[in-house]
C-alpha angles and dihedrals in degrees: 000000000000140000120256123266096015093295090138088064090051094046099041094090089048092050090050093050097248093124139357124258090238089063089059091048097047094045097240088131121048134199092272089056091048091049092050092049091049091050090051090050090050091052092049091049093047093049091049091051091049091048091049091052093046109033115190095219 
């Protein structure tokens, strides 16, 4: 399930605690910041999936 008009992409960093919603509203983060945070979240998720598939212990 996703929000309309790509809002889930905009709100994903907020939902994950990387920034506050008010920062989106007041413009102190821009689309480049949102993109970078989403890329970082993708990397974290991918690394977690790899680690789960290949546990060290």
